C-alpha positions as CSV (number, residue, x, y, z in Angstrom):
1,M,0.0,0.0,0.0
2,R,0.9,3.6,-0.4
3,L,-0.3,5.3,2.8
4,V,-0.8,9.1,2.9
5,R,-1.7,11.9,5.2
6,F,-3.7,14.7,3.8
7,D,-5.5,17.9,5.0
8,D,-9.2,17.7,5.3
9,A,-10.5,21.2,6.3
10,G,-7.7,21.6,8.8
11,V,-7.9,18.0,10.1
12,A,-5.1,15.5,9.2
13,R,-6.6,12.4,7.7
14,L,-5.1,9.1,6.7
15,G,-5.7,7.5,3.3
16,V,-4.5,5.0,0.8
17,I,-3.4,5.9,-2.7
18,E,-5.1,4.1,-5.6
19,G,-4.0,5.3,-9.0
20,D,-4.5,9.1,-9.1
21,A,-6.9,9.1,-6.2
22,V,-7.1,8.6,-2.4
23,K,-9.4,6.4,-0.4
24,S,-9.9,7.8,3.1
25,L,-9.3,5.7,6.2
26,A,-11.5,7.9,8.3
27,A,-13.5,4.9,9.3
28,L,-10.5,3.7,11.3
29,S,-9.9,7.1,13.0
30,S,-11.2,5.9,16.4
31,R,-8.7,3.0,16.4
32,Y,-5.8,4.6,14.4
33,P,-6.1,8.4,14.5
34,T,-2.5,9.0,13.4
35,M,0.0,7.4,11.1
36,L,2.2,6.6,14.2
37,S,-0.7,4.7,15.7
38,L,-1.3,2.8,12.5
39,I,2.4,1.8,12.3
40,A,2.4,0.7,15.9
41,G,-0.7,-1.4,15.2
42,G,1.4,-3.7,13.1
43,E,-0.2,-6.3,10.9
44,E,-3.6,-6.0,12.5
45,A,-3.7,-2.3,11.6
46,L,-2.5,-2.9,8.0
47,A,-5.1,-5.6,7.6
48,A,-7.8,-3.2,8.8
49,A,-6.5,-0.6,6.3
50,R,-6.7,-3.1,3.5
51,A,-10.2,-4.1,4.4
52,T,-11.4,-0.5,4.6
53,T,-9.8,0.3,1.3
54,N,-11.4,-2.7,-0.4
55,S,-14.9,-1.9,1.0
56,T,-14.7,1.8,0.2
57,T,-15.8,3.0,-3.3
58,E,-15.5,6.8,-2.7
59,T,-12.3,8.4,-3.8
60,T,-10.9,11.9,-4.0
61,P,-8.6,12.9,-6.8
62,L,-5.1,13.3,-5.5
63,A,-4.7,16.6,-7.3
64,Q,-7.4,18.1,-5.2
65,L,-5.7,17.3,-1.9
66,T,-2.9,18.9,0.1
67,L,-0.6,16.2,1.2
68,L,1.0,16.4,4.6
69,A,4.2,14.7,5.8
70,P,3.2,11.0,5.7
71,I,4.2,10.6,9.3
72,E,3.8,12.9,12.3
73,R,6.8,13.7,14.4
74,P,8.5,10.4,15.0
75,G,10.4,9.7,18.2
76,K,13.7,9.8,16.3
77,Y,14.9,11.1,12.9
78,L,18.4,9.7,12.4
79,A,20.6,10.3,9.3
80,I,23.8,8.6,8.3
81,G,26.6,10.7,6.8
82,M,29.0,9.7,3.9
83,N,27.3,6.5,3.0
84,Y,27.9,6.6,-0.7
85,R,31.5,6.1,-1.8
86,K,31.6,9.0,-4.2
87,H,29.9,11.3,-1.7
88,M,32.5,10.3,0.8
89,E,35.2,11.3,-1.7
90,E,33.7,14.7,-2.3
91,A,33.3,15.3,1.5
92,K,36.9,14.4,1.9
93,R,37.9,17.0,-0.6
94,L,36.0,19.5,1.5
95,G,38.1,18.6,4.5
96,A,35.7,16.2,6.2
97,P,37.4,13.2,7.9
98,V,36.5,9.8,6.5
99,P,34.6,7.9,9.2
100,S,35.8,4.4,10.1
101,N,32.3,3.5,11.4
102,Q,28.7,4.3,10.5
103,Y,28.5,8.1,11.0
104,W,25.1,9.0,12.4
105,F,23.5,12.3,13.5
106,N,20.1,13.6,14.6
107,K,17.7,15.7,12.7
108,Q,15.3,17.3,15.1
109,T,11.8,16.0,14.3
110,S,10.5,19.6,14.3
111,C,12.2,20.1,10.9
112,I,9.7,17.7,9.2
113,V,7.3,19.1,6.7
114,G,5.2,17.9,3.8
115,P,6.3,16.7,0.4
116,F,5.5,19.9,-1.4
117,D,5.9,22.5,1.4
118,D,8.3,25.4,1.0
119,T,11.8,25.4,2.4
120,D,12.7,28.5,4.5
121,P,16.5,29.1,4.5
122,G,16.4,30.9,7.9
123,V,19.7,32.5,8.6
124,S,21.7,30.1,6.4
125,Q,23.7,31.5,3.6
126,A,24.8,28.1,2.4
127,L,21.6,26.0,1.9
128,D,22.0,22.6,0.3
129,Y,20.0,19.6,-0.8
130,E,20.5,15.8,-0.2
131,V,18.2,13.2,-1.8
132,E,17.9,10.1,0.4
133,L,15.8,6.9,0.8
134,G,14.0,7.1,4.1
135,V,13.2,4.0,6.1
136,I,10.4,3.9,8.7
137,I,10.7,1.4,11.5
138,G,7.6,-0.8,12.0
139,K,8.5,-3.1,14.9
140,A,10.7,-2.2,17.8
141,A,14.3,-3.2,17.2
142,K,16.9,-3.9,19.9
143,S,20.1,-5.9,19.2
144,V,18.7,-7.0,15.9
145,S,20.9,-9.1,13.6
146,V,21.6,-8.1,10.0
147,D,19.6,-11.1,8.9
148,D,16.6,-10.1,10.9
149,A,16.6,-6.4,10.3
150,K,14.3,-6.6,7.3
151,Q,11.5,-7.7,9.6
152,H,11.5,-4.4,11.4
153,V,10.9,-2.1,8.4
154,F,7.4,-0.7,8.0
155,G,8.0,1.2,4.8
156,Y,9.9,3.7,2.7
157,V,9.7,7.4,1.9
158,V,11.7,10.0,-0.1
159,C,13.7,12.4,2.1
160,N,15.5,15.7,1.3
161,D,18.1,16.1,4.1
162,V,18.2,19.9,3.6
163,S,21.4,21.2,5.1
164,A,22.6,24.6,6.3
165,R,26.2,24.0,5.5
166,D,27.4,27.2,7.3
167,W,25.8,25.9,10.5
168,Q,26.4,22.2,10.1
169,T,30.0,22.5,11.3
170,H,29.1,24.6,14.4
171,A,29.3,21.3,16.3
172,P,30.6,17.8,15.3
173,T,27.1,16.4,15.8
174,F,25.8,18.4,12.8
175,T,22.4,18.5,14.5
176,V,21.8,22.3,14.5
177,G,22.7,22.7,10.8
178,K,20.6,19.8,9.8
179,S,17.5,20.7,11.8
180,F,16.3,24.2,10.8
181,D,12.5,24.4,10.7
182,T,11.2,23.2,7.3
183,H,14.5,21.4,6.5
184,G,13.0,18.0,6.6
185,P,10.6,17.5,3.7
186,I,9.5,13.8,3.4
187,G,6.9,11.9,1.4
188,P,5.0,11.9,-0.8
189,W,3.6,8.9,1.0
190,I,4.8,5.7,2.8
191,V,5.2,2.7,0.5
192,T,4.9,-0.3,2.7
193,A,7.8,-2.7,2.8
194,D,5.9,-5.5,1.0
195,E,5.7,-3.3,-2.1
196,I,9.5,-3.0,-2.4
197,A,11.1,-6.3,-3.4
198,D,14.7,-4.9,-3.0
199,P,15.3,-1.5,-1.4
200,H,19.0,-1.9,-2.5
201,A,18.1,-1.6,-6.2
202,L,16.4,1.8,-6.3
203,G,17.5,4.8,-8.4
204,L,17.5,8.1,-6.7
205,R,17.9,11.6,-8.1
206,S,17.7,15.2,-7.2
207,Y,17.1,18.2,-9.5
208,V,17.4,21.9,-8.9
209,N,15.2,24.0,-11.3
210,G,15.1,20.9,-13.6
211,E,18.9,20.4,-13.7
212,L,20.0,16.9,-12.6
213,R,22.4,17.2,-9.7
214,Q,22.4,13.8,-8.0
215,D,21.9,10.4,-9.8
216,A,22.7,7.1,-8.1
217,N,21.3,3.8,-6.9
218,T,20.9,2.4,-3.4
219,E,23.0,-0.6,-4.5
220,E,25.9,1.8,-3.9
221,L,25.3,2.2,-0.2
222,V,28.4,1.6,1.8
223,Y,26.4,0.3,4.7
224,N,23.1,-1.1,3.6
225,I,19.8,-0.7,5.4
226,W,20.1,-4.0,7.3
227,D,23.6,-3.0,8.4
228,Q,22.2,0.3,9.6
229,I,19.3,-1.1,11.6
230,S,21.6,-3.7,13.2
231,Y,24.2,-1.1,14.1
232,L,21.8,1.4,15.6
233,S,19.8,-1.2,17.5
234,T,23.0,-2.5,19.1
235,A,23.2,0.8,20.9
236,F,19.5,1.7,21.5
237,T,16.0,0.6,20.7
238,L,14.5,1.7,17.4
239,D,10.8,2.3,18.0
240,P,7.8,2.0,15.6
241,G,7.7,5.2,13.5
242,D,11.4,6.1,13.9
243,L,12.8,7.5,10.6
244,L,16.2,6.7,9.2
245,A,17.7,8.7,6.3
246,T,20.1,6.2,4.6
247,G,22.6,8.5,3.1
248,T,23.0,10.8,0.1
249,P,25.0,10.3,-3.1
250,S,27.5,12.7,-4.7
251,G,26.4,15.8,-6.4
252,V,25.6,18.1,-3.5
253,G,25.9,21.9,-4.0
254,A,28.7,22.3,-1.5
255,A,31.0,20.0,-3.5
256,M,30.7,21.9,-6.7
257,K,33.4,24.2,-8.0
258,P,32.5,26.8,-7.1
259,P,29.8,25.7,-4.6
260,R,26.3,26.2,-5.8
261,F,24.0,26.7,-2.8
262,L,20.3,27.1,-3.1
263,Q,18.7,30.6,-3.6
264,A,15.2,32.0,-3.1
265,G,13.0,30.8,-5.9
266,D,14.9,27.5,-6.5
267,V,12.8,24.4,-6.7
268,V,14.4,21.1,-5.5
269,R,12.9,17.8,-6.7
270,C,14.0,14.5,-5.1
271,E,13.0,11.2,-6.6
272,V,13.3,7.6,-5.6
273,D,12.2,4.8,-7.9
274,Q,9.1,2.8,-6.9
275,I,8.3,5.4,-4.2
276,G,7.7,8.8,-5.8
277,A,9.0,12.4,-5.7
278,I,8.8,15.4,-3.4
279,E,9.3,18.9,-4.6
280,N,10.1,22.0,-2.5
281,R,10.5,25.6,-3.3
282,V,13.1,27.8,-1.5
283,T,11.5,30.9,-0.1
284,T,13.0,34.2,1.0
285,P,14.1,33.9,4.6
286,T,11.4,34.6,7.2
287,P,12.4,37.8,9.1
288,L,13.7,37.3,12.6
């Protein structure tokens, strides 16, 4: 299924994408009022969503709806750095040390916005884009083996790890420069894990004003998704709804010569095969 959140006269509703339309899951709202609750409900919740979809004939054209971030604020939004070999090389040219282990940082969940919402640069003068495959945890994971990691995935989204490069290096954790408000567009919906036969064979691309900037495939991940889940769950529990951004390929603006950072009016499109695309326009900074 492709699960979506959309605005219904100011109320966030859940739905299922069918073709170019949406079937509402409003009939389940007393049991599963949020996407987080649906994810936590596991197979029982998914079965209820399928049954509701199959019994519902009424649809709303997708073009008539305002899509929201497909998940509310998760407990954790974690992102891995330098997880494509070519991106690692371009980061090294910029003076970043090459990590010997998986290199994780937090994005504060308050940065999350919808798939077509605007991006506010804030005070950053070095705004950048990063297309990534996002993984949503479905079942709590603690000390999970690589072989068992797949069983803990609920689904996948497209992420743009928007980065304020001039603030990213204020601290080695990256957190502040990765977490400005609006710097976490995700979506356009959640594609459940059963729909993706192999998440390590997906093309991903980013465009700025129609110009292709990043073009790679998840087969190029240094640490694959199962490695990532196993590694993180060795340290702490991954909870249902937690979001993992699995790394960005080469082609970011900061690595260009000269650097090409985003400007007001630019439109960034991020695509992942079999999932979809998100598109976000950069606005003028909101006055302080």
